[in-house]
C-alpha positions in Angstrom: 0.8 17.9 -14.9 0.7 20.8 -17.2 2.5 23.7 -15.4 1.2 26.2 -17.9 -2.4 25.5 -17.0 -4.0 28.8 -15.7 -5.3 27.1 -12.6 -1.7 27.1 -11.2 -1.2 30.8 -11.9 -4.6 32.6 -11.7 -6.4 32.5 -8.3 -9.8 33.1 -10.0 -9.2 30.1 -12.3 -8.1 28.0 -9.4 -11.2 28.8 -7.5 -13.4 28.0 -10.5 -11.7 24.7 -11.0 -12.2 23.6 -7.3 -15.8 24.8 -7.4 -16.5 22.7 -10.6 -15.1 19.6 -8.8 -16.9 20.2 -5.5 -20.1 21.6 -6.9 -20.8 20.1 -10.4 -24.5 21.1 -10.1 -23.9 24.5 -8.5 -22.9 25.8 -5.0 -24.0 23.8 -2.0 -24.0 25.3 1.5 -21.4 23.4 3.6 -23.2 24.5 6.8 -26.7 23.2 6.2 -26.5 21.4 2.8 -28.9 23.7 1.0 -28.6 23.6 -2.9 -27.9 26.3 -5.4 -31.4 27.5 -5.7 -31.1 29.1 -2.2 -27.5 30.3 -2.7 -26.5 33.9 -3.6 -23.0 34.9 -4.7 -21.9 38.1 -3.0 -20.4 40.7 -5.4 -20.0 43.8 -3.3 -16.8 45.9 -3.6 -15.8 45.1 -0.1 -16.4 41.4 -0.5 -13.5 39.1 -1.2 -13.8 36.9 -4.3 -15.7 33.6 -4.1 -18.0 34.3 -1.2 -21.5 32.9 -1.2 -24.4 33.3 1.2 -27.0 30.7 2.0 -30.5 32.2 2.3 -31.6 29.2 4.3 -29.2 29.4 7.3 -28.0 33.0 6.6 -24.3 31.9 6.7 -21.5 32.9 4.4 -19.0 30.5 2.9 -16.4 29.9 0.2 -15.5 26.7 -1.6 -12.8 25.9 1.0 -15.1 25.9 4.0 -15.2 22.5 5.8 -12.3 21.2 3.7 -8.7 20.5 4.5 -7.9 24.0 2.9 -10.2 26.0 5.2 -8.5 29.0 6.9 -5.3 28.5 4.9 -3.4 31.6 4.0 -1.7 29.7 1.1 -3.2 30.7 -2.3 -5.4 28.2 -4.0 -3.1 28.0 -7.0 -0.4 26.5 -4.7 -2.9 24.2 -3.1 -3.8 22.8 -6.6 -0.2 22.4 -7.5 0.5 20.6 -4.2 -2.3 18.1 -4.9 -1.0 17.6 -8.4 2.6 17.1 -7.3 1.6 14.5 -4.6 -0.7 12.6 -6.9 1.6 12.8 -9.9 4.7 11.4 -8.1 4.5 7.6 -8.0 6.7 7.3 -4.9 5.6 10.6 -3.3 7.2 14.0 -2.9 9.0 15.3 0.2 7.9 18.3 2.2 11.3 19.9 1.4 10.7 19.5 -2.3 7.2 21.1 -1.9 8.8 23.9 0.1 11.2 24.6 -2.8 8.7 24.1 -5.6 5.9 26.2 -4.1 8.0 28.9 -2.5 6.5 28.4 1.0 8.1 27.6 4.3 9.1 24.1 5.1 6.7 24.1 8.1 3.8 25.1 5.8 4.8 22.5 3.2 5.0 19.7 5.8 1.5 20.6 7.2 0.1 21.0 3.7 1.4 17.6 2.6 -0.4 16.0 5.6 -3.6 17.8 4.8 -3.3 16.5 1.2 -2.9 13.0 2.7 -5.9 13.5 4.8 -7.9 14.2 1.6 -6.5 11.0 0.1 -7.6 8.8 3.1 -10.4 6.4 2.0 -13.8 6.9 3.4 -15.0 3.6 1.8 -15.3 1.3 4.8 -17.2 -1.3 2.9 -15.8 -4.8 2.4 -13.5 -5.6 -0.5 -14.2 -8.4 -3.0 -17.3 -10.6 -3.3 -18.2 -13.6 -5.4 -15.5 -14.3 -8.0 -13.0 -11.9 -6.5 -9.5 -12.7 -5.4 -8.1 -10.8 -2.4 -4.4 -10.9 -1.7 -3.4 -10.3 2.0 0.2 -10.0 3.2 2.2 -8.3 5.9 5.5 -6.5 6.0 7.6 -4.5 8.4 8.6 -0.9 8.4 11.2 0.7 10.7 14.7 0.1 11.9 15.9 -3.3 10.9 16.6 -5.4 14.1 18.7 -7.8 12.1 21.3 -5.1 11.6 20.9 -3.2 14.8 21.6 -5.8 17.5 19.3 -3.8 19.7 16.1 -5.3 21.3 14.5 -1.8 21.4 14.8 -1.7 17.6 12.5 -4.7 17.3 9.8 -2.8 19.2 10.2 0.1 16.8 9.3 -2.1 13.8 5.8 -1.5 12.6 3.9 -4.5 11.1 1.9 -3.4 8.1 -1.0 -5.5 6.7 -2.2 -4.7 3.1 -5.0 -6.1 1.1 -5.3 -6.0 -2.7 -8.4 -6.7 -4.7 -7.2 -8.1 -8.0 -10.5 -7.4 -9.8 -10.8 -3.7 -8.9 -7.2 -2.9 -8.2 -8.1 -1.4 -4.8 -5.5 -1.4 -2.0 -6.1 -0.8 1.7 -3.5 -1.0 4.4 -3.2 -0.6 8.2 -0.5 -0.4 10.8 -1.1 -3.6 12.6 0.8 -3.2 15.9 0.2 -5.6 18.8 -0.5 -9.3 18.6 -0.7 -10.9 15.2 -2.6 -14.2 15.4 -5.7 -15.9 14.0 -8.0 -13.9 16.3 -6.7 -10.4 15.5 -6.1 -10.9 11.8 -9.4 -12.7 11.5 -11.2 -9.9 13.1 -9.7 -7.4 10.6 -10.2 -9.6 7.5 -13.9 -10.3 8.4 -14.4 -6.5 8.6 -12.6 -5.6 5.4 -13.1 -8.5 3.1 -16.4 -10.1 1.8 -16.3 -13.7 2.9 -17.6 -14.8 -0.6 -14.1 -13.9 -1.9 -11.2 -16.2 -2.4 -8.4 -15.2 0.1 -4.8 -15.6 -1.1 -2.0 -15.4 1.4 1.4 -16.8 2.2 1.9 -19.7 4.6 1.7 -17.7 7.8 -0.1 -19.8 10.4 -2.3 -16.9 11.5 -4.3 -16.9 8.2 -5.3 -20.6 8.3 -8.2 -20.5 10.7 -9.8 -17.3 9.4 -9.3 -18.6 5.9 -11.8 -21.3 6.5 -14.6 -18.8 6.6 -14.0 -17.5 3.1 -15.2 -19.1 -0.2 -11.7 -20.5 -0.6 -8.3 -19.9 1.0 -5.2 -20.5 -1.1 -1.6 -19.9 0.0 1.9 -20.1 -1.3 4.7 -21.6 0.8 7.3 -18.9 1.0 9.3 -20.8 3.6 9.9 -23.5 0.9 10.8 -20.9 -1.8 7.4 -21.1 -3.5 6.1 -17.7 -4.8 3.7 -19.0 -7.4 1.7 -22.2 -6.8 2.9 -25.1 -8.9 -0.7 -26.4 -9.1 -2.4 -23.0 -9.8 -0.5 -20.1 -11.2 -3.2 -17.7 -10.0 -2.2 -18.4 -6.4 0.5 -15.9 -5.6 1.0 -12.8 -3.4 3.1 -11.1 -6.0 0.6 -8.3 -6.5 0.6 -7.2 -2.9 4.4 -7.6 -2.6 4.7 -5.3 -5.6 2.7 -2.7 -3.7 5.1 -3.1 -0.7 8.0 -2.6 -3.1 6.6 0.8 -4.2 5.8 1.8 -0.6 9.3 1.0 0.6 11.1 2.7 -2.3 9.0 5.8 -1.5 9.7 5.7 2.2 13.4 5.0 1.8 14.1 7.3 -1.1 11.6 10.2 -0.6 10.3 10.4 3.0 13.2 8.7 4.8 12.1 9.8 8.3 8.6 8.9 9.4 7.3 8.8 13.0 4.9 6.0 14.0 2.2 8.6 14.7 2.1 9.6 11.0 2.7 6.2 9.3 -1.0 5.6 8.7 -1.2 8.8 6.7 1.7 7.8 4.4 0.1 4.4 3.9 -3.2 6.1 2.9 -1.2 8.1 0.3 0.3 5.0 -1.2 -3.0 3.2 -1.1 -4.8 6.0 -2.9 -2.2 6.3 -5.7 -2.2 2.6 -6.2 -6.0 2.3 -6.3 -6.1 5.2 -8.8 -3.1 4.2 -10.9 -3.0 4.3 -14.7 -3.7 0.5 -14.8 -7.0 1.2 -13.3 -7.9 3.9 -15.8 -6.7 7.1 -14.0 -4.3 9.6 -15.4 -2.5 12.2 -13.2 -5.3 14.8 -13.7 -8.1 12.4 -12.9 -6.2 11.1 -9.9 -5.7 14.6 -8.6 -9.4 15.4 -9.1 -10.4 12.4 -7.1 -8.0 13.4 -4.3 -9.5 16.9 -4.3 -13.0 15.4 -3.9 -11.7 13.8 -0.7 -10.8 17.2 0.8 -14.5 17.9 1.6 -15.9 17.3 5.0 -12.4 16.9 6.5 -10.3 19.1 8.8 -6.8 18.6 10.0 -5.5 21.2 12.4 -1.9 21.8 13.3 -2.9 21.7 17.0 -6.2 20.3 18.2 -8.3 22.8 20.1 -8.1 22.2 23.9 -11.7 21.2 24.0 -11.1 18.4 21.5 -7.7 17.3 22.8 -7.6 13.8 24.2 
C-alpha cells in the first residue's frame, strides 16, 4: 500500500480510480444497465462531482450507487484506504485501528469494516474442483474453550467451522456449521460445494466416510493415531486447510478478539477472500484490493434494516 498515492488524498482521483475498476468500458447505469452510449455526465455549477444521468431511464447516479459505499458520508479517499488496509493485512485490522488510522468514529469504522467484508463475500456458488483436483475438507471450533471453562453453556457457544481448500486453484471457502454434524449434513454440504469428480481428502472423522464414497476418491489421514501425512501417499494430508485455520485463529485471537456468532460468517468470508487472493496465487496487495472493490457492486449492507425488510 503506497500511502503517497493520490487516490488516498484527492477525492477526484479516488472517484476516477473506482470508476476505472467498476466501469472499464465507460459508465453503466446501475438502475437499468444501460451502457455508456446513453450516459451523460452532468457538469453544471450546482451539480456535485461525479454525477451521471441515464438517458434511457432518466435517473441520476454516481459510481457508488448500488454498492456498499452508497449514501456514505465518508470520503472516497478513506473508503479506498479502508479497502487497502483490510486487504493488505494478512490477519485483518481491527475497527479501533481503522478508527485511528482514518480519523473517523469507532462506530463508523466498525460499520465500514463490515461493509468491506460484505464486498469480500464470494458470489461464486459453483462447485470447487473437478477431474484431477484435490479438495481438502476439515473442521475446527471457534469460541470459548469448554475444556478450560468447566461450563456446559460454554460448549453451546462453540461454533463448528468447516473449510474447504482447492489445492489446484488455492480457493478457500468456509461456513459456520452449527447443528448436527453427521454423514447426512456434511454430505449435503459437500455435494453442493465440491465437484464429485474431485479427490476428497479429510481426516478420519466418521462423518466423511459415507459421503466420500460418491467422489472420484476419498483419502484420509488418521489424526487419532498421530498421522498427519499418509505413510503410503505423501499427498494425502490436511495440512493445507489446517494452515488456513492457523491464520484465521491468529487473526481472531490477536486482532478481532471479540466476535459475536451473528457476525462470524463475515469474518470467515474476509479470511477466505484474502487466502484465495494471496501472493501464492498471483495477487499482490493492490490487485487483491481491486478484486475486493469489484465485489462492492450490487451489494448493500445497512446499519438497520428498513422495517419493511425486517424479518
